[in-house]
Residue, then its C-alpha position, 0 to 999 in steps of 0.5 A: t422882893p421885900e426879903y432882898q430889900v431887908y437883906e440889902a439894908a442889913d448888908r449896908k449897915l454891916d458895911a458901915f459898921l465895919n468901915d467905921l472900925s480901925y484896921e486893927a479892930i477889923k484884924d481882931l474881929q477877923t481873927i475871932m471869925y476864923v477861930g469860930r469857923g474852926d480854921f485850925e489844922e487838926d493835928i496841930p495843938v492849939k494853946d491860945p486860939f486867938s493868939d495862935m490864929r492872929d500870929y498865923l494871919d500876921s505871918n501870912g500878911w494882911n491886905e494893905n487895903k482895909r476894905v478887902e479885909e472888911n469884905q472877907m468878913s461881910e461876905k461870910m453868910p454865917l458871920g454871926d455864928y462864926l463870931t459867936e463860936g470864936k468868942k466861946a473858943i477864946g473865952i470872951 
């Protein structure tokens, strides 16, 4: 369908964009994404959402394959919303 072709084209562009980023940039964007998604324990106070989430993700380990981390982002349908909310939460 035409809609699917548009989706596939956008998906390929996103994949190409993410593939061109450094692994550290992928980690930073993924951290912002999880902040924007609200992945915090409600009973734990958060002082610095980005640093707290990044420390959590760093301590739990990243996949050694950058492509796996890219897919963690590109498979999220509301990725744009998560990134927008994450930017707001961390003040950028």
